[in-house]
SERO-4910 file (N, C-alpha, C, O; in steps of 0.05 Angstrom, whole numbers):
BEGIN
 pado doro    nc1    nc2    nc3   cac1   cac2   cac3    cc1    cc2    cc3    oc1    oc2    oc3
  Met    A    294    232    -89    285    242   -108    291    227   -130    312    216   -135
  Ile    A    267    227   -144    269    201   -167    281    217   -190    277    241   -194
  Asn    A    302    196   -209    312    209   -229    299    202   -259    296    180   -269
  Phe    A    292    229   -270    274    221   -296    294    226   -324    287    229   -347
  Arg    A    323    226   -312    335    237   -342    334    221   -365    337    230   -388
  Asp    A    328    191   -359    330    177   -384    303    171   -392    299    150   -405
  Ala    A    277    190   -384    255    186   -391    253    202   -416    265    223   -418
  His    A    234    193   -438    230    209   -461    210    227   -457    206    246   -473
  Tyr    A    192    223   -431    169    243   -436    177    263   -408    197    261   -393
  Pro    A    157    280   -408    162    307   -384    157    287   -362    143    267   -362
  Lys    A    172    301   -339    162    285   -314    136    284   -303    125    264   -292
  Asp    A    125    310   -309     96    312   -299     74    296   -313     54    287   -302
  Ala    A     81    295   -339     66    277   -353     64    245   -343     45    230   -342
  Ile    A     86    242   -338     89    212   -327     78    209   -299     68    187   -295
  Leu    A     78    226   -281     68    227   -255     43    228   -255     29    215   -239
  Tyr    A     32    247   -278      1    251   -279    -11    221   -284    -30    210   -272
  Ala    A      5    212   -304    -10    183   -319     -8    162   -298    -27    147   -293
  Val    A     11    160   -287     17    134   -255     -3    148   -233    -13    134   -216
  Tyr    A     -9    174   -233    -31    179   -213    -60    171   -217    -76    164   -200
  Phe    A    -64    174   -241    -88    169   -255    -95    142   -253   -118    135   -246
  Tyr    A    -78    128   -259    -80     91   -263    -82     87   -236   -103     75   -231
  Val    A    -68     91   -215    -70     79   -190    -94     94   -172   -103     83   -152
  Arg    A   -102    115   -180   -124    123   -164   -153    121   -174   -171    123   -157
  Tyr    A   -159    116   -201   -179    110   -210   -187     86   -221   -210     81   -227
  Gly    A   -159     65   -227   -166     40   -233   -179     41   -267   -192     22   -275
  Val    A   -173     61   -284   -174     53   -311   -156     37   -323   -133     35   -315
  Ser    A   -168     21   -346   -150      6   -357   -132     15   -373   -143     31   -388
  Tyr    A   -103     13   -381    -80     24   -395    -87     35   -425    -76     54   -435
  Arg    A   -108     19   -436   -118     28   -458   -133     51   -457   -131     67   -475
  Asp    A   -144     53   -444   -175     78   -434   -154     98   -428   -156    119   -440
  Leu    A   -133     96   -413   -112    120   -400    -97    125   -426    -92    148   -432
  Glu    A    -90    108   -438    -77    117   -467    -96    136   -485    -87    154   -499
  Glu    A   -121    130   -483   -142    146   -499   -135    175   -485   -123    194   -495
  Ile    A   -149    171   -454   -149    196   -443   -119    215   -444   -122    239   -445
  Leu    A    -95    207   -443    -78    224   -447    -79    239   -478    -79    262   -484
  Glu    A    -78    214   -493    -76    227   -525    -96    252   -527    -90    271   -541
  Glu    A   -120    251   -513   -140    276   -518   -129    300   -506   -140    322   -511
  Arg    A   -103    299   -485    -97    324   -472    -67    322   -490    -49    336   -482
  Gly    A    -62    307   -511    -37    319   -528    -12    303   -522      9    306   -534
  Val    A    -18    285   -503      5    262   -493      1    235   -508    -13    218   -498
  His    A     14    231   -531     17    205   -544     31    186   -528     55    192   -525
  Val    A     25    167   -519     38    144   -510     27    114   -508      5    114   -498
  Asp    A     35     94   -513     22     69   -514     23     63   -485     37     71   -467
  His    A     -2     42   -486     -6     25   -461     13     12   -450     13     11   -425
  Ser    A     36     -1   -468     53    -18   -456     75      1   -435     86     -5   -414
  Thr    A     76     29   -453     92     45   -436     84     60   -414    100     72   -400
  Leu    A     56     60   -412     43     66   -389     49     42   -366     56     48   -343
  Asn    A     44     14   -374     50     -4   -356     73     -1   -342     76     -2   -318
  Arg    A     92      4   -360    128      7   -352    123     32   -330    127     25   -307
  Trp    A    117     53   -334    114     74   -318    105     68   -293    117     75   -273
  Val    A     81     51   -292     65     46   -263     83     24   -248     82     23   -224
  Ile    A    100      7   -262    115    -15   -253    142      0   -240    151     -7   -219
  Arg    A    150     16   -253    178     27   -250    168     50   -226    178     47   -204
  Tyr    A    155     67   -228    153     92   -210    135     88   -185    140     98   -163
  Ser    A    115     74   -188     98     66   -166    111     64   -135    106     78   -116
  Pro    A    130     38   -138    142     33   -113    166     52   -103    173     49    -80
  Met    A    179     71   -120    191     91   -102    177    115    -95    187    128    -76
  Ile    A    154    125   -105    138    141    -93    122    134    -70    113    152    -55
  Ala    A    116    108    -65    107    101    -41    127     92    -24    120     85     -1
  Glu    A    147     90    -29    173     92     -5    168    126      7    161    132     30
  Ala    A    172    141    -11    174    169     -2    148    173     15    149    187     35
  Ala    A    124    159      5    101    175     21    100    159     46     88    169     65
  Lys    A    113    129     48    114    125     77    131    137     95    125    134    119
  Lys    A    156    155     90    174    172    101    161    197    107    170    211    125
  Ser    A    134    206     92    125    232     92     99    233    112     91    253    124
  Lys    A     88    211    114     59    210    128     62    213    156     81    207    170
  Arg    A     42    223    162     39    231    192     38    213    203     28    193    194
  Thr    A     51    216    234     53    194    255     24    179    259      2    190    259
  Ala    A     30    150    262      1    136    268      4    134    294     24    138    309
  Ala    A    -24    127    300    -37    123    331    -18     96    335     -5     86    317
  Asp    A    -20     88    361     -6     68    371    -25     42    380    -18     24    395
  Ser    A    -49     45    367    -70     19    369    -74     19    340    -79     39    326
  Trp    A    -69     -9    330    -71    -24    298    -92    -37    299   -100    -46    321
  Arg    A   -104    -42    275   -118    -58    259   -104    -72    243    -92    -58    227
  Met    A   -101    -97    240    -90   -110    217   -111   -133    202   -132   -141    212
  Asp    A   -102   -140    180   -119   -161    169   -109   -159    142    -97   -139    134
  Asp    A   -116   -187    124   -107   -193    101   -127   -198     85   -148   -208     94
  Thr    A   -122   -192     55   -150   -196     36   -126   -207     11   -101   -207     11
  Tyr    A   -147   -214     -8   -140   -233    -28   -137   -213    -57   -153   -196    -65
  Ile    A   -111   -222    -69   -110   -208    -99   -101   -228   -116    -83   -243   -110
  Lys    A   -113   -229   -141   -103   -253   -161    -83   -243   -175    -83   -220   -183
  Val    A    -63   -264   -179    -39   -262   -191    -35   -281   -211    -23   -300   -201
  Lys    A    -39   -284   -237    -26   -311   -250    -50   -326   -250    -46   -349   -257
  Gly    A    -71   -323   -246    -99   -337   -237    -98   -353   -215   -112   -373   -212
  Gln    A    -77   -342   -196    -78   -349   -163    -79   -334   -146    -70   -312   -150
  Trp    A    -88   -339   -124    -96   -321   -102    -71   -314    -86    -57   -332    -77
  Val    A    -63   -287    -81    -39   -280    -67    -55   -262    -46    -80   -260    -48
  Tyr    A    -38   -248    -22    -46   -244      3    -36   -220      3    -12   -217      0
  Leu    A    -56   -197      9    -44   -169     14    -49   -165     42    -72   -163     51
  Tyr    A    -23   -163     58    -22   -155     88    -32   -126     94    -18   -111     80
  Arg    A    -44   -116    104    -48    -91    110    -56    -82    143    -71    -95    157
  Ala    A    -45    -58    149    -52    -46    173    -64    -22    176    -63     -9    155
  Ile    A    -77    -11    196    -85     15    191    -92     22    226   -101      5    241
  Asp    A    -83     50    233    -90     55    263   -120     56    273   -136     49    255
  Lys    A   -128     61    290   -150     63    305   -168     89    294   -191     93    303
  Tyr    A   -158    106    276   -168    125    262   -167    125    234   -167    144    219
  Gly    A   -165     97    228   -162     96    193   -140    103    176   -139     98    151
  Asp    A   -122    113    190    -98    117    170    -79     92    168    -75     75    185
  Thr    A    -69     93    145    -53     68    130    -27     67    152    -14     87    157
  Ile    A    -21     44    162      1     34    175     23     26    148     42     40    140
  Asp    A     16      6    141     35     -8    126     16    -34    105     -8    -42    106
  Phe    A     37    -39     87     20    -62     71     48    -79     54     70    -70     49
  Met    A     41    -95     50     55   -122     38     43   -141     23     22   -151     31
  Leu    A     55   -150     -1     40   -166    -15     54   -197    -10     78   -198    -14
  Ser    A     45   -215     -5     58   -242     -2     44   -269    -25     20   -272    -30
  Glu    A     61   -282    -32     52   -304    -44     43   -323    -25     29   -339    -37
  Arg    A     43   -327      0     37   -339     20     21   -329     51     27   -308     64
  Arg    A      8   -341     56     -9   -333     81     -4   -352    106    -20   -371    111
  Asp    A     17   -346    119     32   -361    138     45   -347    165     44   -322    169
  Glu    A     55   -362    179     67   -351    204     94   -331    190     96   -307    194
  Glu    A    108   -345    178    130   -328    165    123   -304    154    136   -285    162
  Ala    A    104   -301    135     96   -282    122     83   -256    142     89   -232    140
  Ser    A     66   -268    159     57   -253    184     79   -237    198     78   -213    201
  Thr    A     97   -251    206    120   -246    220    138   -222    207    147   -202    219
  Arg    A    142   -229    178    157   -206    164    137   -181    154    146   -160    145
  Phe    A    111   -186    158    100   -161    154    100   -138    179    104   -114    180
  Phe    A     92   -160    200     93   -136    227    125   -129    233    130   -107    243
  Lys    A    144   -146    227    170   -129    227    178   -112    212    195    -96    219
  Gln    A    166   -111    185    170    -88    172    150    -64    176    155    -43    165
  Ser    A    129    -67    191    108    -44    199    122    -31    223    119     -7    225
  Ile    A    137    -43    240    147    -38    265    167    -22    255    171      1    262
  Asp    A    182    -35    236    212    -13    227    200     11    216    209     33    224
  Asn    A    181     11    198    172     36    190    158     57    210    161     82    207
  Asn    A    144     46    227    126     59    240    129     65    276    118     82    289
  Gly    A    147     46    283    151     43    312    135     22    322    121      9    306
  Leu    A    137     16    350    118     -4    365     95     -2    373     92     12    392
  Pro    A     78    -13    364     45     -4    369     46    -12    404     65    -23    416
  Asn    A     21     -3    416     14    -16    442      1    -40    443      7    -59    458
  Arg    A    -24    -38    421    -34    -61    416    -42    -65    386    -43    -45    372
  Val    A    -48    -87    377    -53    -98    351    -83   -111    355    -87   -124    376
  Val    A    -98   -108    341   -131   -120    337   -125   -136    309   -116   -125    288
  Ile    A   -132   -167    315   -130   -181    288   -154   -196    289   -172   -188    304
  Asp    A   -158   -214    275   -180   -235    271   -174   -259    287   -159   -260    306
  Lys    A   -186   -277    279   -182   -300    293   -155   -320    275   -150   -343    279
  Ser    A   -144   -304    258   -122   -324    242   -101   -332    265    -95   -319    285
  Gly    A    -93   -352    257    -78   -368    276    -44   -353    267    -30   -342    284
  Ser    A    -39   -355    243    -13   -341    231    -10   -318    237     14   -314    242
  Asn    A    -29   -292    240    -23   -268    246    -24   -273    273     -4   -261    281
  Glu    A    -35   -283    293    -27   -285    321     -2   -297    327      8   -288    348
  Ala    A     13   -317    312     35   -329    310     56   -311    310     76   -314    325
  Gly    A     53   -285    285     68   -266    275     67   -250    300     89   -244    309
  Leu    A     48   -243    313     58   -220    337     67   -239    357     82   -228    373
  Leu    A     63   -259    362     79   -269    388    103   -270    379    118   -260    396
  Asn    A    116   -279    358    138   -282    352    155   -247    352    179   -244    356
  Met    A    135   -225    348    146   -197    349    152   -199    383    174   -190    391
  Asn    A    135   -209    401    137   -202    429    157   -220    437    169   -213    458
  Ile    A    167   -244    425    187   -254    434    212   -240    431    229   -241    450
  Leu    A    216   -228    412    243   -217    402    243   -193    416    265   -183    421
  Leu    A    218   -178    424    227   -158    446    235   -169    475    254   -160    487
  Phe    A    220   -186    484    230   -196    506    264   -204    509    277   -201    530
  Leu    A    273   -212    486    302   -227    485    315   -200    482    338   -200    490
  Val    A    305   -177    471    327   -157    475    319   -134    498    327   -111    498
  Gly    A    303   -143    515    300   -138    542    279   -120    548    278   -107    569
  Trp    A    258   -117    525    248    -91    522    219   -100    540    210   -123    536
  Ile    A    208    -83    555    200    -89    582    166    -97    576    153   -116    585
  Tyr    A    156    -71    556    132    -69    549    123    -89    525    135    -82    504
  Leu    A    104   -110    521    103   -124    501     80   -114    483     69    -94    491
  Ile    A     73   -122    463     51   -111    446     23   -128    458     26   -151    465
  Glu    A      2   -118    459    -27   -131    467    -37   -145    447    -40   -132    426
  Ile    A    -43   -162    446    -63   -178    419    -84   -177    428    -88   -179    452
  Leu    A   -101   -174    413   -134   -171    419   -142   -188    384   -135   -185    361
  Gln    A   -157   -203    396   -175   -218    371   -204   -213    377   -219   -230    387
  Val    A   -210   -194    371   -239   -188    370   -250   -175    349   -245   -151    345
  Lys    A   -269   -192    330   -274   -184    303   -285   -159    300   -278   -142    283
  Tyr    A   -305   -155    319   -319   -130    306   -297   -105    312   -297    -85    298
  Leu    A   -280   -107    330   -261    -81    328   -244    -82    306   -226    -66    305
  Asn    A   -246   -101    289   -225   -110    264   -247   -102    239   -241   -110    216
  Asn    A   -271    -89    243   -288    -84    220   -274    -56    204   -277    -52    180
  Arg    A   -262    -43    218   -250    -18    206   -229    -22    183   -226     -7    163
  Val    A   -214    -45    189   -191    -53    168   -207    -65    147   -200    -59    124
  Glu    A   -229    -84    151   -243    -96    133   -254    -76    109   -253    -80     85
  Gln    A   -265    -55    123   -281    -35    106   -256    -17     87   -258     -8     64
  Asp    A   -237    -15    106   -211     -3     86   -206    -20     67   -197    -10     46
  His    A   -209    -48     67   -198    -64     44   -217    -52     10   -210    -53    -14
  Arg    A   -238    -43     23   -261    -41     -3   -247    -24    -21   -252    -27    -45
  Phe    A   -229     -5    -12   -228     20    -32   -203      6    -49   -201     11    -73
  Ile    A   -186    -11    -37   -163    -25    -55   -174    -44    -76   -166    -44    -99
  Lys    A   -194    -63    -65   -212    -81    -79   -224    -69   -108   -222    -78   -130
  Lys    A   -240    -41    -98   -255    -27   -116   -239    -19   -145   -251    -16   -167
  Leu    A   -209    -17   -141   -196    -12   -158   -182    -36   -174   -180    -34   -199
  Thr    A   -173    -59   -160   -164    -82   -167   -179    -98   -185   -171   -106   -207
  Asn    A   -201   -103   -175   -226   -118   -185   -224   -115   -212   -216   -133   -227
  Pro    A   -233    -94   -219   -236    -87   -246   -208    -92   -267   -209    -92   -292
  Met    A   -189    -96   -253   -161   -102   -267   -163   -133   -276   -147   -140   -294
  Leu    A   -180   -150   -264   -181   -176   -266   -154   -190   -268   -143   -201   -287
  Gly    A   -146   -185   -246   -121   -203   -239    -92   -190   -256    -93   -181   -279
  Phe    A    -64   -193   -238    -41   -188   -258    -32   -206   -265    -41   -228   -257
  Lys    A    -10   -205   -285      2   -219   -299     28   -235   -288     37   -257   -295
  Ala    A     36   -214   -268     64   -216   -253     65   -206   -225     59   -183   -218
  Phe    A     73   -225   -210     78   -213   -172     86   -191   -173     76   -175   -158
  His    A    112   -181   -195    129   -162   -186    112   -133   -196    118   -110   -189
  Ser    A     89   -141   -214     75   -118   -225     49   -110   -205     39    -87   -202
  Ala    A     39   -138   -193     16   -134   -174     38   -117   -148     23   -101   -136
  Gln    A     59   -116   -140     70   -108   -119     72    -74   -126     66    -55   -111
  Ala    A     81    -72   -151     85    -43   -159     60    -30   -158     59    -13   -141
  Thr    A     34    -35   -175     12    -22   -176     -2    -24   -148    -15     -3   -143
  Leu    A     -3    -43   -130    -14    -40   -104     -3    -18    -87    -15     -2    -74
  Ala    A     25    -21    -90     46     10    -82     33     29    -86     25     43    -68
  Gly    A     26     35   -114     16     63   -120     -9     66   -111    -14     87   -101
  Ile    A    -28     46   -112    -54     46   -100    -59     59    -70    -73     78    -63
  Glu    A    -42     41    -55    -39     47    -23    -29     72    -23    -37     85     -3
  Thr    A    -14     87    -37      0    115    -33    -26    130    -42    -35    145    -25
  Ala    A    -38    127    -63    -61    146    -70    -84    147    -48    -96    167    -41
  His    A    -89    119    -36   -106    122    -19    -95    130      8   -112    138     25
  Met    A    -74    130     14    -64    147     41    -69    180     35    -77    195     52
  Ile    A    -62    189      7    -68    219      3    -97    228      4   -103    249     16
  Arg    A   -116    212     -7   -146    215      0   -149    210     29   -171    216     38
  Lys    A   -135    202     43   -145    200     79   -130    227     84   -132    231    108
  Gly    A   -116    245     73   -101    263     83    -76    264    101    -68    282    115
  Gln    A    -64    233     97    -39    227    117    -20    244    112     -4    247    130
  Leu    A    -17    261     83      7    277     84      6    300     91     24    316     88
  Ser    A    -20    307    103    -24    338    116    -16    358     94     -3    376    104
  Gln    A    -18    360     69    -14    377     54    -50    394     47    -61    386     26
  Ile    A    -59    407     58    -79    420     64    -82    435     37    -62    444     26
  Gly    A   -108    437     24   -107    454      0    -96    453    -25    -96    469    -44
  Ile    A    -80    423    -21    -64    419    -47    -76    400    -68    -82    381    -53
  Pro    A    -82    394    -88    -92    374    -97    -80    352    -99    -56    351   -104
  Ala    A    -98    327    -94    -86    302    -87    -63    293   -111    -40    286   -105
  Tyr    A    -74    295   -138    -54    292   -160    -22    309   -153      0    301   -160
  Arg    A    -26    328   -142     -1    344   -141     15    342   -115     38    351   -112
  Gln    A     -3    326    -93     17    318    -69     25    288    -82     42    276    -68
  Phe    A     20    279    -99     29    256   -106     48    256   -128     64    238   -131
  Met    A     45    276   -142     79    281   -156     94    294   -143    117    295   -153
  Ser    A     89    310   -117    114    319   -102    132    301    -85    153    308    -73
  Leu    A    118    273    -85    132    253    -72    164    251    -90    187    247    -82
  Ala    A    154    254   -116    181    244   -136    201    269   -125    225    266   -129
  Gly    A    194    290   -113    214    306   -112    218    329   -133    237    344   -131
***
């Protein structure tokens, strides 16, 4: 449960503002105006602090609440601009399109890929197979995971498929994320990019129905994650 005791605004107002930003990609100044029309007077810098503070905690709750993923994954990375430089958003979905996990990294290399796969497996369990593109670093990351599995005596290793057309689904899934981040014209700091993307990914999971709260409005599902 997220603690709102030190907040100077009602919990529902804060969560509604955070959800609106990460779901629709409006500017902070536009969001300030939208809230003011609804009787909530808050400046854009405070809205930014809310997104950075609360989005990661809500994302962690979403990861624990989402339905179990299939054991066939599609993994790929895409680009996000931070401080004028490209950084890398690692993402994986299952064969049905459900989000497995995501991770922002300043580098695109074997170490980052290995870290992403370890995080994803820790959060979701072992997949039977993972489809990737021709990236050597992503293949190396999966091979490292198989080496670890072998060393601990695991009989079944992860099947690695490098088939581009099978990976089209995750590439298409990137579009929702890019649709929201592109108008933001880049982030000013890595930690704020991490936090905002965590919120965007959570809103995307809710949009896909991964929290299985049928009939409940999306923003209410988002708010319920705060406890």
